[in-house]
C-alpha positions as CSV (number, residue, x, y, z in Angstrom):
1,M,79.1,86.3,108.5
2,D,76.7,88.9,107.0
3,Q,74.8,87.2,104.5
4,A,73.7,90.4,103.0
5,K,77.3,91.3,102.6
6,L,78.2,87.9,101.4
7,E,75.2,88.0,98.8
8,K,76.2,91.2,97.4
9,V,79.7,90.3,96.9
10,G,79.1,87.0,95.5
11,T,76.2,88.2,93.1
12,G,76.3,91.8,92.7
13,A,76.9,93.8,89.5
14,G,79.7,96.2,89.5
15,F,83.6,96.2,90.8
16,I,85.6,96.3,93.8
17,A,87.6,99.8,94.5
18,A,91.0,99.4,96.0
19,L,91.6,102.3,98.1
20,D,94.5,100.7,100.1
21,Q,97.7,102.6,98.9
22,S,100.0,102.4,102.1
23,G,103.7,103.3,102.7
24,G,105.7,103.8,99.5
25,S,102.8,104.1,97.3
26,T,101.2,107.0,99.1
27,P,103.2,109.7,97.8
28,R,102.7,108.6,94.2
29,A,99.0,108.4,94.9
30,L,99.0,112.1,96.1
31,A,101.2,113.4,93.4
32,A,99.1,111.7,90.9
33,Y,96.2,113.6,92.6
34,G,97.8,116.9,92.4
35,V,99.2,116.9,95.9
36,G,103.1,117.5,95.9
37,E,105.4,116.2,98.8
38,D,106.0,120.1,99.5
39,E,102.2,120.4,100.7
40,Y,102.5,117.9,103.8
41,A,105.2,117.4,106.4
42,G,105.9,113.9,107.9
43,E,103.7,110.7,107.7
44,E,101.1,111.9,109.9
45,Q,100.1,114.8,107.3
46,M,100.6,112.8,104.6
47,Y,98.0,110.0,105.7
48,D,95.9,113.0,106.4
49,R,95.9,114.3,103.1
50,V,95.3,110.6,101.4
51,H,92.4,110.4,103.7
52,E,90.9,113.4,102.6
53,M,91.4,112.1,99.0
54,R,89.7,108.8,99.7
55,S,86.9,110.6,101.9
56,R,86.3,112.8,98.9
57,L,86.0,109.7,96.6
58,M,83.6,107.8,99.1
59,T,81.1,110.5,99.5
60,S,81.1,111.6,95.9
61,P,77.4,111.0,94.7
62,S,79.2,108.7,91.9
63,F,80.4,106.1,94.4
64,G,77.6,104.1,95.4
65,G,76.7,100.4,95.8
66,D,74.8,100.3,92.3
67,R,78.1,100.1,90.7
68,V,80.8,99.8,93.4
69,L,80.4,96.4,95.2
70,G,83.0,96.8,97.6
71,A,86.0,98.9,98.6
72,I,89.4,97.7,100.0
73,L,90.8,100.2,102.8
74,F,94.0,100.8,104.3
75,E,94.1,99.9,108.1
76,G,94.5,103.7,108.8
77,T,91.5,104.4,106.7
78,M,89.4,101.8,108.6
79,D,90.5,103.3,112.0
80,R,89.4,106.8,110.7
81,T,86.0,108.3,110.1
82,V,84.0,109.6,106.9
83,A,81.2,112.2,107.2
84,G,81.3,111.7,110.8
85,R,81.0,108.0,111.0
86,P,83.6,104.8,110.9
87,T,84.6,104.4,107.6
88,A,83.3,100.7,107.3
89,A,80.1,101.7,108.6
90,Y,79.7,104.6,106.3
91,L,80.5,102.6,103.4
92,W,78.0,99.7,103.9
93,E,75.3,101.7,105.8
94,E,75.2,104.9,103.9
95,R,76.6,104.0,100.3
96,G,75.9,100.2,100.2
97,V,79.7,99.3,99.6
98,V,81.0,96.3,101.2
99,P,84.2,97.1,103.2
100,F,87.3,95.0,103.1
101,V,90.9,95.8,104.9
102,K,94.5,95.3,103.4
103,V,96.4,93.3,106.2
104,D,99.8,92.8,104.7
105,V,102.4,95.0,105.8
106,G,104.3,94.9,102.5
107,L,106.7,92.7,100.3
108,A,109.8,91.1,101.5
109,D,112.8,91.6,99.3
110,E,113.0,89.5,96.2
111,E,114.4,86.2,96.0
112,G,114.3,83.8,93.2
113,G,112.2,86.2,91.1
114,M,109.4,86.3,94.1
115,Q,108.1,88.7,96.6
116,L,106.7,87.1,99.4
117,M,104.9,88.9,102.2
118,K,106.6,90.4,105.1
119,P,105.9,88.8,108.6
120,M,102.6,90.0,110.4
121,P,102.9,90.1,113.8
122,D,99.7,92.1,114.4
123,L,97.5,90.2,111.9
124,D,95.2,88.6,114.7
125,A,94.7,92.0,116.6
126,L,94.0,93.6,113.1
127,L,91.7,90.9,112.2
128,A,89.8,91.1,115.5
129,R,89.6,94.9,115.1
130,A,88.4,94.7,111.3
131,R,85.6,92.3,112.5
132,D,84.4,94.8,115.3
133,N,84.1,97.5,112.6
134,G,81.7,95.4,110.5
135,V,84.8,94.7,107.9
136,F,83.7,91.7,105.8
137,G,86.9,90.6,104.3
138,T,90.8,91.4,103.9
139,K,93.4,91.6,101.0
140,M,97.1,90.6,101.0
141,R,99.8,90.9,97.9
142,S,102.6,88.9,96.9
143,V,104.2,89.3,93.6
144,I,105.5,86.6,91.0
145,K,107.9,87.6,88.4
146,V,109.4,84.3,86.7
147,A,107.7,81.1,85.9
148,D,109.5,78.9,88.6
149,P,107.3,76.1,90.1
150,E,108.9,76.0,93.6
151,G,108.8,79.8,93.8
152,V,105.1,80.0,92.7
153,R,104.3,77.1,95.2
154,R,105.9,79.1,98.0
155,V,103.8,82.2,97.3
156,V,100.7,80.4,97.0
157,D,101.7,78.4,100.3
158,Q,102.1,81.6,102.2
159,Q,99.0,83.3,100.8
160,F,96.9,80.4,102.0
161,E,98.6,79.8,105.1
162,V,97.6,83.5,105.9
163,A,94.2,82.9,104.6
164,E,93.3,80.2,106.7
165,R,94.0,82.4,109.8
166,I,91.7,85.1,108.2
167,R,88.9,82.4,107.6
168,A,89.3,81.3,111.2
169,A,88.3,84.6,112.3
170,G,85.1,84.5,110.1
171,L,86.3,87.2,107.5
172,V,86.8,86.5,103.6
173,P,90.2,86.6,102.6
174,I,91.4,88.2,99.4
175,V,94.2,86.2,97.9
176,E,96.5,88.1,95.7
177,P,99.6,86.7,94.1
178,E,100.2,89.3,91.5
179,V,102.0,88.0,88.3
180,D,104.3,91.1,87.2
181,I,102.7,92.2,83.8
182,H,106.3,93.0,82.7
183,S,107.7,89.5,83.5
184,P,109.1,87.9,80.1
185,Q,107.5,84.7,81.7
186,K,104.1,86.0,82.5
187,R,102.4,83.2,80.4
188,E,104.3,80.5,81.7
189,A,103.9,82.0,85.3
190,E,100.0,82.2,84.9
191,D,99.7,78.6,84.1
192,L,101.7,77.6,87.1
193,L,99.9,79.7,89.3
194,L,96.5,78.4,88.0
195,A,97.8,74.8,88.9
196,E,98.7,75.8,92.3
197,L,95.6,77.8,93.1
198,T,93.4,74.9,91.9
199,A,95.3,72.4,94.1
200,H,94.8,74.7,97.1
201,L,91.2,75.6,96.5
202,D,90.7,71.7,96.1
203,A,92.2,71.2,99.4
204,L,90.5,74.0,101.3
205,G,88.1,72.8,104.2
206,D,85.0,73.9,105.6
207,G,84.6,77.8,106.5
208,P,84.2,81.2,104.7
209,P,85.0,81.0,101.0
210,V,88.0,82.9,99.4
211,M,88.4,85.6,96.8
212,L,91.2,85.9,94.3
213,K,92.9,88.9,92.9
214,L,94.8,88.3,89.8
215,S,96.8,90.1,87.1
216,L,94.8,90.1,84.0
217,P,95.9,87.0,82.0
218,T,97.8,86.7,78.8
219,V,95.2,84.0,77.6
220,D,91.6,85.1,77.7
221,D,89.7,83.1,80.3
222,L,92.5,81.2,81.4
223,Y,91.2,81.8,85.1
224,A,87.6,80.5,84.2
225,P,88.0,77.2,86.3
226,L,88.5,79.6,89.2
227,V,85.2,81.7,88.6
228,A,83.4,78.3,88.8
229,H,85.3,76.9,91.7
230,P,82.9,76.2,94.7
231,K,85.2,77.6,97.2
232,V,85.7,80.9,95.4
233,L,83.1,83.6,96.2
234,R,84.4,85.9,93.4
235,V,87.7,86.4,91.2
236,V,88.6,90.1,90.6
237,A,91.3,91.6,88.4
238,L,94.2,94.1,89.4
239,S,95.0,96.7,86.8
240,G,98.8,96.1,87.5
241,G,100.0,98.9,85.6
242,Y,98.0,98.8,82.5
243,P,96.4,102.3,81.8
244,R,92.7,102.1,82.4
245,D,91.5,101.8,78.8
246,E,93.7,98.7,78.3
247,A,92.9,97.1,81.7
248,N,89.0,97.6,80.8
249,A,89.6,96.3,77.3
250,L,91.3,93.1,78.7
251,L,89.0,92.6,81.6
252,A,86.0,92.7,79.4
253,R,87.7,89.5,77.5
254,N,87.6,87.6,80.9
255,H,84.3,86.4,81.8
256,G,83.1,86.3,85.2
257,M,86.1,88.5,86.3
258,I,85.4,91.9,87.8
259,A,87.9,94.9,88.4
260,S,89.6,95.7,91.7
261,F,91.6,98.7,90.6
262,S,93.4,101.5,92.3
263,R,95.4,103.4,90.0
264,A,93.1,103.0,87.1
265,L,90.3,104.0,89.2
266,L,92.1,107.1,90.5
267,D,93.4,108.2,87.4
268,G,92.1,111.7,86.1
269,L,91.2,112.8,89.7
270,T,92.7,116.0,90.9
271,A,92.5,117.9,94.3
272,Q,92.3,121.0,92.1
273,Q,89.1,120.0,90.4
274,S,85.5,121.7,91.5
275,P,83.0,119.3,93.0
276,E,81.0,119.1,89.5
277,E,84.4,118.2,87.6
278,F,85.5,115.6,90.1
279,D,82.1,114.0,90.1
280,A,81.6,114.0,86.5
281,V,85.2,112.2,85.9
282,L,84.7,109.9,88.7
283,D,81.3,108.9,87.2
284,A,82.6,108.2,83.7
285,T,85.5,106.3,85.1
286,I,83.1,104.2,87.6
287,A,80.9,103.5,84.4
288,S,83.6,102.3,82.2
289,I,85.1,99.8,85.0
290,A,81.8,98.5,85.6
291,A,80.8,98.0,82.1
292,A,84.1,96.1,81.7
293,S,83.1,94.1,84.7
294,A,79.9,92.9,83.4
295,T,81.1,90.5,80.8
């Protein structure tokens, strides 16, 4: 494992940019960026346009390792180039940003208030490709919508089963069991999740550490024991649909957690902006998220 990347992610100031929109979320991301569905035809052109958006972000003067610790990439982004270089190499060698890759292939249908991850038959091949590309870690998402002990256990069991395969490949997994911020049982579900995550972390064997990507909790500092857990490299927060200002305010109240925002990072950026306008908006956004991550 690359010690420089490990130290940067573990102790560096800043946050992790989530640039891993895929499938159904891509048209929404492009629409928010000012690129309508009438401006591309088919999936290939759609991914070309979203790669243009991501490349513009990654090559901006505002997007650097002084405030952005890492970036989570969609698999297709990892396989492409930015400024003529493989994306992961460009991020680390040119910008000082640690590359991660999203490995899940989407959510299964809801069952019992939970959405597990779909099967990942190509996971081992993706992990090998990611390692060859200099990628440091991975990310995978499930969703918890109700406070059901057995359901939460199923979600966390699956996350850690896959995490073990990722650790065996020499990569650091970001475990993301998202609690739906609109759940009427959000606080109760978070208490169950904390207990399950703690039990799984306590049982974790030797090997790379894990990271956790969690919804901003109802109770401030609920996840402080996870931040301090010896098997956890970093605890990051997803914005979960909160507007950026609200997500930043909530994050600042949770000490030791840093951001890993997607929509809240891209909000306000459009294809129609001049380079100067784009960079100014991005700079202000990055500054606000980095400040909220510094508590």
